[in-house]
C-alpha positions as CSV (number, residue, x, y, z in Angstrom):
1,M,138.7,-42.9,26.2
2,S,141.1,-45.9,27.4
3,N,143.0,-45.4,30.2
4,G,146.2,-44.9,27.8
5,G,144.3,-42.5,25.9
6,L,143.8,-40.6,29.3
7,L,147.4,-40.7,30.5
8,V,148.7,-39.7,27.2
9,F,145.9,-36.8,27.8
10,A,147.2,-35.9,30.8
11,Y,150.8,-35.7,30.1
12,K,150.1,-33.3,27.5
13,F,148.3,-31.4,30.0
14,L,150.9,-31.2,32.4
15,S,153.6,-30.9,29.7
16,G,151.6,-27.5,28.5
17,L,151.3,-26.5,31.8
18,I,154.4,-26.8,32.8
19,K,156.0,-25.0,29.7
20,I,154.1,-21.8,30.9
21,I,154.8,-22.0,34.4
22,P,157.4,-19.3,35.8
23,D,160.8,-21.1,36.5
24,R,160.7,-19.8,40.0
25,L,157.4,-21.6,41.0
26,L,157.7,-24.8,38.9
27,R,161.0,-25.2,41.0
28,T,159.0,-25.0,44.3
29,V,156.2,-26.9,43.2
30,R,158.7,-29.6,41.6
31,D,160.4,-29.9,44.9
32,K,157.6,-30.5,47.3
33,L,156.2,-32.9,44.8
34,A,159.4,-34.9,45.0
35,H,159.5,-34.8,49.4
36,L,156.2,-36.3,49.2
37,A,157.2,-38.9,46.5
38,C,159.9,-39.5,48.9
39,R,158.1,-39.9,52.0
40,L,155.2,-42.2,50.2
41,S,157.0,-44.3,47.8
42,A,158.9,-46.4,51.0
43,D,160.1,-49.1,48.1
44,K,161.7,-46.4,45.9
45,R,163.3,-44.6,48.8
46,V,165.0,-47.7,50.0
47,L,166.3,-48.2,46.5
48,V,167.6,-44.9,46.3
49,G,169.1,-45.7,49.6
50,R,170.8,-48.4,49.1
51,N,172.3,-47.2,45.3
52,L,173.3,-44.0,47.1
53,R,175.3,-46.6,50.1
54,R,177.0,-48.5,47.5
55,V,178.6,-45.3,46.3
56,Y,179.2,-43.3,49.2
57,G,179.8,-46.7,51.5
58,N,177.9,-48.2,54.5
59,D,179.1,-45.8,57.2
60,I,177.3,-42.6,55.5
61,D,175.4,-41.0,58.4
62,R,172.2,-41.7,58.7
63,A,171.0,-38.0,58.2
64,V,173.2,-37.1,55.3
65,L,171.6,-40.2,53.6
66,K,168.2,-38.7,54.0
67,R,169.1,-35.5,52.7
68,K,171.1,-37.2,49.8
69,T,167.7,-39.4,49.0
70,Q,165.4,-36.2,49.1
71,K,167.7,-34.6,46.7
72,A,167.7,-37.5,44.3
73,F,164.3,-37.7,44.5
74,M,164.3,-34.0,43.5
75,S,166.9,-34.3,40.6
76,Y,164.5,-36.9,39.0
77,A,161.4,-34.6,39.1
78,K,163.8,-32.2,37.9
79,Y,164.6,-34.9,35.0
80,W,160.6,-35.1,34.5
81,T,159.9,-31.6,33.8
82,D,162.8,-30.8,32.0
83,S,161.9,-33.5,29.5
84,A,158.6,-31.9,29.2
85,K,159.7,-28.5,28.6
86,M,162.3,-30.3,26.2
87,Q,159.3,-30.4,23.0
88,S,158.8,-26.4,23.3
89,L,162.4,-25.7,22.9
90,T,164.1,-24.6,19.3
91,D,167.6,-25.9,18.6
92,Y,169.5,-23.0,19.1
93,Q,167.9,-23.0,22.8
94,I,168.9,-26.8,23.5
95,D,172.4,-26.0,22.1
96,A,172.4,-22.9,24.2
97,G,171.6,-24.8,27.7
98,F,174.0,-27.7,26.9
99,T,177.9,-27.9,27.0
100,V,179.9,-31.0,26.7
101,E,183.6,-32.1,27.4
102,G,184.9,-34.8,25.0
103,F,182.9,-34.5,22.5
104,E,186.1,-35.4,19.9
105,H,185.5,-38.7,21.0
106,I,182.0,-39.2,19.3
107,E,183.7,-37.0,16.4
108,N,186.4,-38.8,15.7
109,A,184.6,-42.5,15.9
110,W,181.8,-41.5,13.9
111,S,184.1,-40.0,11.0
112,E,186.1,-43.3,11.3
113,G,182.7,-45.6,11.4
114,P,181.1,-47.3,11.8
115,G,178.6,-45.6,13.7
116,P,179.7,-45.2,17.6
117,I,177.5,-46.9,20.3
118,L,177.0,-44.1,23.3
119,A,176.8,-46.0,26.6
120,L,174.9,-44.3,29.4
121,P,173.6,-45.0,32.8
122,H,170.1,-43.4,34.0
123,L,171.9,-40.3,35.3
124,G,171.1,-36.8,35.1
125,G,169.2,-35.5,31.9
126,W,169.9,-38.9,30.0
127,E,167.3,-38.3,27.2
128,W,169.6,-34.6,26.5
129,A,172.1,-36.8,25.1
130,G,170.1,-37.8,21.9
131,R,168.4,-34.3,22.0
132,W,171.7,-32.4,21.6
133,L,172.8,-34.6,18.8
134,T,169.8,-34.1,16.6
135,C,170.7,-30.3,16.4
136,R,173.7,-31.3,14.4
137,P,172.8,-32.6,10.9
138,K,175.3,-34.5,10.2
139,Y,174.4,-36.8,12.6
140,E,171.9,-39.5,12.6
141,V,171.0,-40.8,16.2
142,T,169.0,-43.9,17.0
143,V,167.6,-45.0,20.5
144,V,166.8,-48.0,22.1
145,V,163.3,-47.9,24.2
146,E,162.0,-50.1,26.5
147,P,158.3,-51.0,25.4
148,Q,155.9,-50.0,28.2
149,Q,152.3,-50.0,29.3
150,P,149.6,-48.8,28.4
151,K,150.4,-48.9,24.6
152,E,149.1,-45.8,23.4
153,L,151.7,-43.8,26.2
154,F,154.3,-45.7,24.9
155,E,153.4,-45.1,21.2
156,F,152.9,-41.0,22.1
157,M,156.7,-41.2,23.9
158,V,158.0,-42.5,20.6
159,S,156.3,-40.3,18.5
160,Y,157.8,-37.4,21.0
161,R,161.4,-38.9,20.3
162,E,160.5,-38.9,16.5
163,S,159.6,-35.7,16.4
164,F,162.9,-34.6,17.0
165,G,164.7,-36.2,14.1
166,M,165.2,-39.4,16.4
167,N,164.9,-43.1,15.1
168,V,163.5,-44.7,17.8
169,I,163.8,-49.0,18.0
170,P,161.5,-50.5,20.9
171,L,163.0,-53.5,23.0
172,G,161.9,-56.4,21.1
173,P,162.9,-59.5,18.9
174,N,164.3,-57.9,16.0
175,A,165.9,-54.9,18.2
176,G,169.4,-56.6,17.5
177,K,169.0,-56.7,13.8
178,E,167.8,-53.1,13.5
179,V,170.3,-51.6,15.8
180,I,173.0,-53.5,13.7
181,R,171.4,-51.6,10.4
182,A,171.6,-48.3,12.2
183,I,175.4,-49.1,12.9
184,K,176.2,-49.7,9.5
185,D,174.7,-46.6,8.6
186,N,176.9,-44.6,10.8
187,H,173.6,-43.2,13.2
188,V,175.6,-42.4,16.7
189,V,173.4,-45.1,18.4
190,C,172.5,-44.6,22.2
191,L,171.8,-47.5,25.0
192,L,170.8,-46.8,28.3
193,C,172.8,-49.9,29.9
194,D,173.2,-49.7,33.7
195,R,170.0,-51.9,34.6
196,D,169.4,-55.6,32.8
197,I,165.4,-55.3,32.3
198,D,164.8,-59.4,31.6
199,G,167.6,-60.7,34.0
200,S,169.2,-62.2,30.5
201,G,172.3,-60.2,31.1
202,V,176.4,-60.6,31.5
203,N,177.7,-61.0,34.9
204,V,179.5,-58.1,36.5
205,N,180.7,-56.5,39.9
206,F,178.8,-53.1,40.1
207,F,179.8,-51.1,43.1
208,G,181.7,-53.9,44.6
209,E,178.1,-56.4,44.3
210,E,177.4,-59.0,41.5
211,T,174.8,-58.0,39.1
212,T,174.1,-58.5,35.5
213,I,173.6,-55.3,32.9
214,P,172.6,-55.7,28.9
215,A,175.3,-57.8,27.3
216,G,173.6,-55.7,24.2
217,P,176.4,-52.8,24.3
218,A,179.2,-55.5,24.2
219,T,178.1,-57.7,22.0
220,L,177.2,-55.2,19.2
221,S,180.8,-53.6,19.3
222,L,182.7,-56.8,19.3
223,R,180.4,-58.1,16.1
224,T,180.2,-54.8,14.3
225,R,183.9,-52.7,15.5
226,A,181.5,-50.1,16.3
227,K,183.3,-48.3,19.5
228,I,181.6,-48.3,22.8
229,I,181.9,-44.1,24.2
230,P,180.9,-44.1,27.6
231,V,178.6,-41.1,28.2
232,A,176.7,-39.2,31.5
233,V,174.5,-35.7,31.2
234,Y,174.5,-33.9,34.6
235,Q,172.0,-31.4,35.7
236,S,172.5,-28.1,36.8
237,P,170.0,-25.6,37.8
238,T,169.0,-24.5,34.3
239,A,171.5,-26.2,32.2
240,H,173.0,-29.4,31.3
241,H,176.7,-30.9,31.1
242,A,178.1,-33.9,29.0
243,I,181.2,-35.5,30.0
244,V,182.3,-38.0,26.9
245,R,184.7,-40.6,28.0
246,P,187.2,-42.2,25.6
247,P,186.3,-45.3,23.7
248,I,186.5,-48.7,25.7
249,D,188.7,-51.0,24.3
250,A,186.9,-53.6,22.6
251,S,189.4,-56.1,20.9
252,R,189.0,-59.5,20.6
253,E,190.5,-61.5,22.9
254,G,189.4,-64.6,23.5
255,S,186.0,-66.1,22.6
256,L,183.1,-63.9,22.4
257,K,181.6,-65.2,25.5
258,E,184.6,-64.2,27.3
259,D,185.3,-60.8,25.8
260,I,181.3,-59.8,26.3
261,S,182.1,-59.9,29.9
262,R,185.5,-58.4,30.0
263,V,184.1,-55.6,28.1
264,S,180.8,-55.0,29.9
265,Q,183.0,-55.1,32.9
266,K,184.9,-52.2,31.8
267,I,181.5,-50.3,31.1
268,V,180.3,-51.1,34.5
269,R,184.2,-49.9,35.6
270,E,183.4,-46.2,33.5
271,F,179.9,-46.0,34.6
272,E,181.1,-46.1,38.8
273,E,183.1,-43.0,37.8
274,L,180.7,-41.2,36.2
275,I,178.1,-41.8,38.5
276,R,180.2,-41.1,41.5
277,L,180.6,-37.3,40.1
278,E,177.0,-36.8,41.0
279,P,175.7,-40.0,42.8
280,E,172.2,-37.7,43.9
281,Q,171.7,-37.7,40.0
282,W,171.3,-41.6,39.8
283,H,167.9,-42.1,39.0
284,L,167.7,-46.2,39.5
285,M,164.6,-46.6,40.9
286,S,164.0,-50.3,40.0
287,P,165.9,-53.4,41.7
288,N,169.4,-53.5,40.1
289,W,171.0,-56.4,42.5
290,P,169.8,-59.5,43.4
291,S,170.0,-58.4,47.1
292,D,167.7,-55.7,46.2
293,Y,164.5,-57.8,45.6
294,D,165.0,-59.5,49.0
295,V,165.0,-55.8,50.9
296,I,161.8,-54.8,48.3
297,Q,159.8,-57.6,49.6
298,G,160.6,-56.8,52.9
299,V,159.3,-53.2,53.0
300,M,156.4,-54.2,50.9
301,G,155.6,-56.9,53.3
302,K,155.7,-54.4,56.1
303,N,154.0,-52.1,54.6
304,S,150.9,-54.4,53.6
305,A,151.2,-55.7,57.6
306,R,150.6,-51.7,58.6
307,K,147.6,-51.4,56.1
308,G,145.8,-54.8,57.6
309,I,146.8,-53.1,61.5
310,S,145.5,-50.1,60.5
């Protein structure tokens, strides 16, 4: 069996185990593993701490920051266990454990057409947004996902989402055309867009610091007139709650490049407000600002030096 096959087997095994473990025991084990990951993953711990400082300010007390960083790791662990449980839940169970405010913004945009674009940050239980929408038969849901290695695990995760009735589009050369087709077919398109994966995005000011985010949501909206609707899904101990914001104004005002920049900045401003509601549920554990890379290189260098000394 290949390494990818082993990972798929391990994921299925652990998912099955998670489904039968009593919730109280699962929570205890999950939180202990999250604390361990926080202690051992120096680079991710530093990145989470930097993101929390961006939200709370640099004057946050170190002890408070440490507790909030641990809480962020616990939230991320909950995201994974909740996602593993998702496949075994019926539409009724999904709906019963999901509340939403502002859903009329999605409904109105869908009724007017073309299909709306839901812009989401890596916050809380983002996977549940698309899954909950599949419980409503009149909505076709399309999600765009980042290809990952190994290939076998990525293909398994694609089939996992497709089993819920989602249309899955991997990022790639033809992704734009496929998303435009989905929008024109009045699908609800879900895009995670608080992180620029390949560094080719549009410049924005995000929590007071210059970085880039994907240009896709703004570009697609400006070209198709699909409404961009910011959405965040928050975790609670036994449920999920979504906040749906009003559509962003994406009318044409200048050149396409200028409009993409303007609309993307509006997306970021909405994300900032949504993230501020639950900063510890922001699961952005990869470098997202230019300054992050320098800091992480320093952290990894120190760890390598320590290993060399020991």
